[in-house]
N, CA, C and O of each residue as an XYZ file, in Angstrom:
608
protein
N     -15.172     17.284    -46.263
C     -16.089     16.690    -45.019
C     -15.279     16.106    -44.218
O     -15.294     16.438    -43.032
N     -14.276     14.980    -44.737
C     -13.746     14.247    -43.955
C     -12.620     14.804    -42.945
O     -12.224     14.338    -41.877
N     -12.210     16.052    -43.709
C     -11.240     16.785    -42.808
C     -12.115     17.451    -41.567
O     -11.547     17.575    -40.482
N     -13.147     17.774    -41.678
C     -13.984     18.358    -40.581
C     -14.269     17.198    -39.403
O     -14.232     17.336    -38.181
N     -14.528     16.161    -40.099
C     -14.745     14.958    -39.140
C     -13.519     14.570    -38.439
O     -13.656     14.100    -37.309
N     -12.220     14.704    -38.981
C     -11.194     14.473    -38.474
C     -10.721     15.325    -37.452
O     -10.119     14.987    -36.432
N     -11.084     16.598    -37.858
C     -10.733     17.675    -36.732
C     -11.630     17.588    -35.389
O     -11.235     17.889    -34.262
N     -12.841     17.143    -35.714
C     -13.579     17.113    -34.625
C     -13.350     15.866    -33.820
O     -13.576     15.832    -32.610
N     -12.860     14.757    -34.565
C     -12.318     13.533    -33.713
C     -11.290     13.763    -32.873
O     -11.172     13.202    -31.784
N     -10.365     14.738    -33.419
C      -9.136     15.059    -32.881
C      -9.374     15.936    -31.422
O      -8.689     15.860    -30.402
N     -10.495     16.733    -31.654
C     -10.783     17.811    -30.374
C     -11.187     16.747    -29.590
O     -10.513     16.599    -28.571
N     -12.139     15.918    -29.774
C     -12.761     14.835    -28.882
C     -11.825     14.227    -27.938
O     -11.864     14.333    -26.713
N     -10.827     13.463    -28.769
C      -9.549     12.827    -28.125
C      -8.986     13.799    -27.287
O      -8.692     13.396    -26.161
N      -8.751     15.025    -27.555
C      -7.843     15.880    -26.687
C      -8.756     16.390    -25.569
O      -8.146     16.784    -24.575
N     -10.038     16.463    -25.528
C     -11.044     16.867    -24.554
C     -10.855     15.446    -23.413
O     -10.751     15.545    -22.190
N     -10.850     14.262    -24.155
C     -10.844     13.067    -23.219
C      -9.845     13.013    -22.670
O      -9.921     12.615    -21.507
N      -8.414     13.382    -23.220
C      -7.306     13.189    -22.622
C      -7.125     13.937    -21.417
O      -6.929     13.538    -20.269
N      -7.254     15.439    -22.020
C      -7.528     16.429    -20.779
C      -8.304     15.877    -19.527
O      -7.794     15.925    -18.408
N      -9.402     15.417    -19.724
C     -10.646     14.977    -18.853
C      -9.810     13.984    -18.029
O      -9.645     14.145    -16.820
N      -9.284     12.942    -18.720
C      -8.545     11.694    -18.053
C      -7.354     12.171    -17.163
O      -7.142     11.638    -16.074
N      -6.499     13.295    -17.700
C      -5.552     13.744    -16.740
C      -6.181     14.592    -15.530
O      -5.426     14.751    -14.570
N      -7.233     15.056    -15.463
C      -7.848     15.708    -14.336
C      -8.198     14.596    -13.308
O      -7.879     14.543    -12.120
N      -8.947     13.700    -14.062
C      -9.643     12.702    -13.086
C      -8.355     11.692    -12.456
O      -8.582     10.918    -11.527
N      -7.140     11.800    -13.020
C      -6.024     10.960    -12.306
C      -5.609     12.102    -11.208
O      -5.528     11.712    -10.044
N      -5.364     13.354    -11.459
C      -5.327     14.221    -10.300
C      -6.169     14.269     -9.409
O      -5.788     14.236     -8.239
N      -7.352     14.348     -9.681
C      -8.335     14.394     -8.836
C      -8.245     12.898     -7.613
O      -8.450     13.019     -6.405
N      -7.958     11.810     -8.186
C      -7.982     10.629     -7.552
C      -6.529     10.744     -6.558
O      -6.571     10.456     -5.362
N      -5.398     11.155     -7.168
C      -4.550     11.463     -6.406
C      -4.728     12.245     -5.196
O      -4.296     11.841     -4.116
N      -5.369     13.389     -5.332
C      -5.552     14.399     -4.335
C      -6.765     13.721     -3.230
O      -6.928     14.070     -2.061
N      -7.467     12.760     -3.907
C      -8.434     12.251     -2.937
C      -7.950     11.254     -2.196
O      -8.540     10.981     -1.151
N      -6.833     10.541     -2.568
C      -5.903      9.628     -1.764
C      -5.283     10.412     -0.495
O      -5.245     10.084      0.691
N      -4.770     11.655     -1.218
C      -4.128     12.457      0.031
C      -4.959     12.792      1.286
O      -4.559     12.712      2.448
N      -6.444     13.265      0.778
C      -7.147     13.511      1.677
C      -7.667     12.435      2.629
O      -8.061     12.676      3.771
N      -7.639     11.382      2.134
C      -8.117     10.262      2.995
C      -7.018      9.924      3.885
O      -7.157      9.898      5.108
N      -5.971      9.675      3.309
C      -4.700      9.595      4.250
C      -4.624     10.622      5.430
O      -4.287     10.266      6.559
N      -4.916     11.763      5.153
C      -4.977     12.982      6.076
C      -6.080     12.837      6.845
O      -5.931     13.226      8.003
N      -7.430     12.280      6.483
C      -8.387     12.030      7.439
C      -8.045     11.045      8.395
O      -8.297     11.250      9.583
N      -7.484      9.968      8.008
C      -6.899      8.766      8.750
C      -6.155      9.273      9.773
O      -6.406      8.946     10.933
N      -5.073     10.199      9.441
C      -4.324     10.838     10.596
C      -4.950     11.460     11.561
O      -4.871     11.120     12.741
N      -5.696     12.531     11.085
C      -6.567     13.588     11.954
C      -7.461     12.811     12.873
O      -7.599     13.179     14.040
N      -8.070     11.763     12.408
C      -9.135     11.165     13.137
C      -8.435     10.049     14.059
O      -9.134      9.479     14.896
N      -7.291      9.774     13.951
C      -6.622      8.680     14.651
C      -6.699      7.348     14.338
O      -6.343      6.483     15.137
N      -7.206      7.063     13.057
C      -7.488      5.761     12.520
C      -6.092      5.186     12.127
O      -5.887      3.978     12.010
N      -5.230      6.070     11.950
C      -3.924      5.424     11.315
C      -2.799      6.324     12.179
O      -3.031      7.487     12.509
N      -1.918      5.831     12.405
C      -0.697      6.390     13.084
C      -0.038      7.304     11.996
O       0.452      6.736     11.019
N       0.020      8.739     12.081
C       0.538      9.426     11.097
C       2.284      9.463     11.266
O       2.744      9.452     12.408
N       3.128      9.504     10.185
C       4.483      9.437     10.191
C       4.966     10.778     10.958
O       4.504     11.843     10.547
N       5.933     10.791     12.126
C       6.249     11.972     12.595
C       4.969     12.591     13.016
O       4.756     13.681     12.485
N       4.223     12.237     13.697
C       3.145     12.685     14.504
C       3.013     14.208     14.804
O       3.533     14.801     15.749
N       2.214     14.739     13.817
C       2.182     16.269     14.356
C       0.971     16.462     15.259
O       0.054     15.661     15.439
N       1.148     17.763     15.835
C      -0.039     18.105     16.742
C      -1.357     18.084     15.952
O      -1.426     18.424     14.771
N      -2.277     17.709     16.601
C      -3.700     17.740     16.279
C      -4.316     18.759     15.220
O      -5.048     18.529     14.258
N      -3.621     20.348     15.852
C      -3.867     21.205     15.209
C      -3.349     21.380     13.642
O      -3.952     21.826     12.666
N      -2.225     20.944     13.753
C      -1.481     20.926     12.296
C      -1.967     19.720     11.413
O      -1.876     19.755     10.186
N      -2.477     18.673     12.088
C      -2.902     17.703     11.284
C      -4.251     18.136     10.622
O      -4.481     17.889      9.438
N      -5.134     18.793     11.437
C      -6.296     19.352     11.092
C      -6.314     20.561     10.187
O      -7.217     20.724      9.366
N      -5.335     21.391     10.336
C      -5.009     22.414      9.341
C      -4.574     21.787      7.853
O      -4.824     22.349      6.786
N      -3.886     20.534      7.988
C      -3.474     19.975      6.736
C      -4.573     19.550      6.262
O      -4.852     20.097      5.195
N      -5.501     18.607      6.707
C      -6.524     18.011      6.354
C      -7.639     19.104      5.813
O      -8.234     18.848      4.766
N      -7.870     20.112      6.408
C      -8.714     21.127      5.952
C      -8.130     21.895      4.537
O      -8.913     22.343      3.699
N      -6.988     21.963      4.423
C      -6.140     22.321      3.196
C      -6.520     21.374      2.072
O      -7.118     21.699      1.046
N      -6.115     20.215      2.383
C      -6.224     19.269      1.276
C      -7.815     19.143      1.059
O      -8.141     19.215     -0.126
N      -8.562     19.018      1.710
C     -10.115     19.028      1.300
C     -10.528     20.102      0.389
O     -11.263     19.901     -0.578
N     -10.067     21.195      0.697
C     -10.379     22.294      0.084
C      -9.811     22.141     -1.290
O     -10.652     22.314     -2.173
N      -8.625     21.867     -1.693
C      -7.954     21.703     -2.831
C      -8.684     20.405     -3.520
O      -9.064     20.619     -4.671
N      -8.851     19.546     -3.180
C      -9.784     18.221     -3.453
C     -10.892     18.632     -4.167
O     -11.026     18.269     -5.336
N     -11.820     19.444     -3.543
C     -12.994     19.802     -3.894
C     -13.009     20.963     -4.966
O     -13.798     20.999     -5.910
N     -12.180     21.770     -4.739
C     -11.851     22.721     -5.978
C     -11.491     22.264     -7.179
O     -11.820     22.862     -8.204
N     -10.725     21.078     -7.194
C     -10.240     20.299     -8.498
C     -11.467     19.715     -8.838
O     -11.834     19.913     -9.996
N     -12.261     18.976     -8.042
C     -13.394     18.428     -8.525
C     -14.373     19.319     -9.099
O     -14.920     18.978    -10.148
N     -14.631     20.284     -8.615
C     -15.759     21.297     -9.178
C     -15.249     21.893    -10.189
O     -15.824     21.652    -11.250
N     -14.107     22.795    -10.247
C     -13.621     23.457    -11.220
C     -12.872     22.730    -12.265
O     -12.887     23.211    -13.398
N     -12.268     21.718    -12.060
C     -11.700     20.979    -13.117
C     -12.669     19.866    -13.670
O     -13.204     20.130    -14.747
N     -12.922     18.841    -13.169
C     -13.669     17.750    -13.657
C     -15.223     18.064    -14.081
O     -15.704     18.012    -15.213
N     -15.870     18.404    -12.845
C     -17.135     18.723    -12.900
C     -17.474     20.079    -13.867
O     -18.544     20.196    -14.464
N     -16.661     20.826    -13.905
C     -16.886     21.938    -14.709
C     -17.419     21.944    -16.240
O     -18.288     22.671    -16.720
N     -16.716     21.012    -16.820
C     -16.840     20.293    -18.205
C     -18.283     20.039    -18.300
O     -18.889     20.549    -19.242
N     -18.979     19.237    -17.353
C     -20.498     19.029    -17.566
C     -21.193     19.999    -17.200
O     -22.207     20.295    -17.832
N     -20.783     20.721    -16.067
C     -21.842     22.093    -15.779
C     -21.684     23.134    -16.898
O     -22.682     23.800    -17.174
N     -20.662     23.327    -17.504
C     -20.520     24.385    -18.536
C     -21.349     23.616    -19.835
O     -21.575     24.352    -20.796
N     -21.625     22.777    -19.893
C     -22.343     22.096    -20.958
C     -21.419     21.580    -22.062
O     -21.903     21.282    -23.154
N     -20.211     21.473    -21.842
C     -19.454     20.831    -22.975
C     -19.361     19.380    -22.916
O     -18.602     18.798    -23.691
N     -20.026     18.776    -22.112
C     -20.320     16.983    -22.200
C     -21.481     16.759    -23.168
O     -22.585     17.284    -23.025
N     -21.124     15.887    -24.224
C     -22.099     15.553    -25.025
C     -22.688     14.164    -24.711
O     -23.877     13.956    -24.950
N     -21.901     13.206    -24.186
C     -22.339     11.963    -24.036
C     -23.612     11.837    -22.986
O     -23.590     12.348    -21.866
N     -24.611     11.157    -23.461
C     -25.961     11.370    -22.866
C     -25.988     10.511    -21.539
O     -26.890     10.609    -20.708
N     -24.790      9.565    -21.412
C     -24.768      8.629    -20.251
C     -24.182      9.356    -19.120
O     -24.541      9.272    -17.945
N     -23.132     10.160    -19.659
C     -22.647     10.846    -18.495
C     -23.311     12.101    -18.054
O     -22.901     12.686    -17.051
N     -24.321     12.548    -18.754
C     -25.187     13.716    -18.400
C     -26.196     13.183    -17.527
O     -26.629     13.848    -16.586
N     -26.609     11.979    -17.793
C     -27.746     11.371    -17.018
C     -26.888     11.005    -15.539
O     -27.441     11.242    -14.465
N     -25.665     10.483    -15.579
C     -25.217     10.144    -14.355
C     -24.907     11.370    -13.702
O     -24.943     11.159    -12.489
N     -24.569     12.764    -13.995
C     -24.165     13.826    -13.503
C     -25.386     14.464    -12.805
O     -25.362     14.923    -11.663
N     -26.613     14.436    -13.749
C     -27.994     14.819    -13.140
C     -28.332     14.199    -11.967
O     -28.705     14.829    -10.978
N     -28.209     12.795    -12.014
C     -28.660     11.879    -10.849
C     -27.738     12.173     -9.826
O     -28.186     12.393     -8.701
N     -26.483     12.214    -10.034
C     -25.327     12.225     -8.752
C     -25.207     13.633     -8.157
O     -25.442     13.857     -6.969
N     -24.807     14.631     -9.092
C     -24.275     15.886     -8.604
C     -25.006     16.602     -7.342
O     -24.456     17.203     -6.419
N     -26.509     16.357     -7.567
C     -26.984     16.972     -5.938
C     -26.309     16.247     -4.761
O     -25.997     17.004     -3.842
N     -26.050     15.102     -4.607
C     -25.430     14.570     -3.501
C     -24.115     14.569     -3.502
O     -23.510     14.251     -2.478
N     -23.554     14.871     -4.481
C     -21.992     15.199     -4.361
C     -21.921     16.793     -3.711
O     -21.046     17.178     -2.935
N     -23.007     17.576     -4.200
C     -22.917     18.939     -3.578
C     -23.320     18.800     -2.202
O     -22.662     19.484     -1.418
N     -24.118     18.180     -1.775
C     -24.768     18.136     -0.307
C     -23.437     17.536      0.483
O     -23.169     17.973      1.603
N     -22.734     16.668     -0.049
C     -21.565     16.054      0.748
C     -20.460     17.243      0.786
O     -19.829     17.502      1.811
N     -20.310     17.867     -0.311
C     -19.346     19.011     -0.378
C     -19.854     19.911      0.625
O     -19.149     20.016      1.629
N     -20.998     20.635      0.580
C     -21.198     21.541      1.580
C     -20.875     21.055      2.999
O     -20.166     21.774      3.703
N     -21.259     20.095      3.389
C     -20.726     19.331      4.826
C     -19.454     19.382      5.066
O     -19.080     19.508      6.232
N     -18.665     19.306      4.166
C     -17.209     19.285      4.183
C     -16.461     20.665      4.120
O     -15.349     20.851      4.614
N     -17.160     21.560      3.490
C     -16.648     22.846      3.441
C     -17.235     23.498      4.737
O     -16.532     24.375      5.240
N     -18.475     23.185      5.378
C     -18.830     23.967      6.540
C     -17.723     23.133      7.823
O     -17.447     23.873      8.768
N     -17.277     22.078      7.866
C     -16.390     21.511      8.784
C     -15.103     22.370      8.745
O     -14.506     22.865      9.701
N     -14.795     22.438      7.365
C     -13.449     23.313      7.271
C     -13.846     24.910      7.627
O     -12.998     25.544      8.255
N     -14.843     25.451      7.329
C     -15.057     26.815      8.133
C     -15.032     26.751      9.649
O     -14.334     27.518     10.314
N     -15.845     25.776     10.202
C     -15.803     25.861     11.476
C     -14.279     25.429     12.186
O     -13.893     25.787     13.299
N     -13.708     24.758     11.437
C     -12.422     24.396     12.242
C     -11.049     25.287     11.696
O      -9.874     24.942     11.817
N     -11.551     26.482     11.090
C     -10.497     27.597     10.599
C     -10.049     28.153     11.897
O      -8.918     28.635     11.834
N     -10.603     28.217     13.017
C     -10.190     28.710     14.376
C     -10.676     27.501     15.367
O     -11.814     27.071     15.552
N      -9.487     27.118     15.914
C      -9.681     25.892     16.663
C      -9.314     26.097     18.219
O      -8.247     26.570     18.612
N     -10.225     25.724     18.924
C      -9.969     25.837     20.407
C      -9.795     24.503     21.215
O     -10.276     23.483     20.722
N      -9.299     24.449     22.132
C      -8.952     23.205     22.982
C     -10.561     22.532     23.360
O     -10.695     21.313     23.470
N     -11.545     23.336     23.510
C     -12.836     22.859     23.893
C     -13.498     22.068     22.658
O     -14.085     20.989     22.743
N     -13.279     22.843     21.466
C     -13.687     22.319     20.071
C     -13.060     20.855     19.996
O     -13.763     19.869     19.774
N     -11.776     20.793     20.186
C     -11.157     19.363     20.133
C     -11.542     18.333     21.020
O     -11.759     17.168     20.688
N     -11.628     18.847     22.264
C     -12.391     17.864     23.479
C     -13.658     17.432     23.303
O     -13.990     16.264     23.509
N     -14.646     18.576     22.811
C     -16.089     18.313     22.770
C     -16.664     18.016     21.564
O     -17.684     17.328     21.604
N     -16.175     18.436     20.317
C     -17.005     18.619     19.174
C     -16.111     17.803     17.822
O     -16.702     17.618     16.759
N     -14.859     17.419     17.978
C     -14.070     17.379     16.869
C     -14.261     15.741     16.489
O     -14.304     15.508     15.281
N     -14.374     14.647     17.354
C     -14.483     13.422     17.259
C     -15.983     13.363     16.268
O     -15.990     12.911     15.123
N     -17.038     13.839     16.877
C     -18.318     13.866     16.103
C     -18.235     14.396     14.850
O     -18.766     13.857     13.879
N     -17.479     15.621     14.784
C     -17.498     16.208     13.661
C     -16.596     15.539     12.517
O     -16.903     15.666     11.332
N     -15.674     14.950     12.857
C     -14.917     14.135     12.187
C     -15.551     12.736     11.573
O     -15.245     12.238     10.490
N     -16.369     12.298     12.385
C     -17.064     11.129     11.991
C     -18.118     11.409     11.083
O     -18.418     10.525     10.280
N     -18.840     12.676     11.069
C     -19.758     13.222      9.892
C     -19.129     13.317      8.810
O     -19.508     12.837      7.741
N     -17.859     14.101      9.041
C     -17.161     14.490      7.587
C     -16.698     13.228      7.034
O     -16.866     13.098      5.821
N     -16.200     12.358      7.608
C     -15.866     11.075      7.123
C     -16.940     10.415      6.286
O     -16.812     10.208      5.079
N     -17.975     10.107      6.980
C     -19.242      9.650      6.306
C     -19.560     10.328      5.012
O     -19.974      9.690      4.044
N     -19.333     11.840      4.989
C     -19.810     12.646      3.910
C     -18.749     12.406      2.606
O     -19.101     12.352      1.428
N     -17.365     12.277      3.112
C     -16.313     12.028      1.998
C     -16.548     10.805      1.597
O     -16.592     10.687      0.373
N     -16.736      9.721      2.297
C     -16.933      8.348      1.841
C     -18.079      8.323      0.645
O     -17.956      7.731     -0.427
N     -19.207      9.092      1.067
C     -20.257      9.196      0.072
C     -19.772      9.846     -1.111
O     -19.962      9.333     -2.213
N     -19.274     10.735     -0.999
C     -18.861     11.583     -2.044
C     -17.967     10.705     -2.988
O     -18.149     10.573     -4.199
N     -17.061     10.178     -2.310
C     -16.117      9.230     -3.177
C     -16.901      8.055     -3.912
O     -16.458      7.526     -4.931
N     -17.996      7.724     -3.364
C     -18.602      6.468     -3.875
C     -19.293      7.197     -5.296
O     -19.136      6.713     -6.416
N     -20.061      8.413     -5.029
C     -20.649      8.935     -6.099
C     -19.962      9.429     -7.063
O     -20.434      9.539     -8.194
N     -18.710      9.808     -6.738
C     -17.698     10.323     -7.680
C     -17.367      9.249     -8.489
O     -17.474      9.324     -9.713
N     -16.969      8.240     -7.908
C     -16.756      6.978     -8.687
C     -17.697      6.478     -9.850
O     -17.354      6.078    -10.962
N     -18.769      6.580     -9.408
C     -19.900      6.397    -10.404
C     -19.773      7.379    -11.535
O     -19.849      6.984    -12.699
N     -19.595      8.564    -11.256
C     -19.591      9.512    -12.385
C     -18.220      9.525    -13.238
O     -18.181      9.850    -14.425
N     -17.274      9.189    -12.592
C     -16.018      9.122    -13.384
C     -16.033      7.818    -14.171
O     -15.463      7.704    -15.256
N     -16.727      6.821    -13.562
C     -16.671      5.512    -14.500
C     -17.407      5.961    -15.790
O     -16.962      5.549    -16.862
N     -18.536      6.800    -15.779
C     -19.423      7.287    -17.160
C     -18.673      7.927    -17.787
O     -18.852      7.880    -19.004
N     -17.525      8.795    -17.274
C     -16.714      9.571    -18.045
C     -15.582      8.813    -18.728
O     -15.100      9.265    -19.766
N     -15.230      7.913    -18.301
C     -14.025      7.294    -18.687
C     -14.621      6.118    -19.551
O     -13.798      5.395    -20.113
N     -15.825      5.877    -19.702
C     -16.420      4.695    -20.441
C     -16.412      4.972    -21.967
O     -16.855      4.131    -22.749
């Protein structure tokens, strides 16, 4: 019996270590996304300033990577039913619909700007960047709440 408890405890420690690693990776990608957002939106001067088209392409790629890591890495554990802590499950149930909504907005932005025209840059980009920035900020805030529960 003690051996079974020990094996279960070891498995839980391994899962938590893997989850912590995924969270660290997610936070690092999130930092890159925000830095790229600041560059493409003109909030921050980007080193070796690239043309807006390249900055936008970089931003879109980083956001897709970040969202994929969050969904298929960190959140998949919860969605697959592998999370047993009630506090994490309650937080996920409360938070995940809003994270999903923010994610859809970011992915819609990515889809829209796959093909970029000068008219889009001139007429739509500033407004769309403002919206995607708000959604990213919202997602980050919600994500921090969920991560806080997962690391507790």
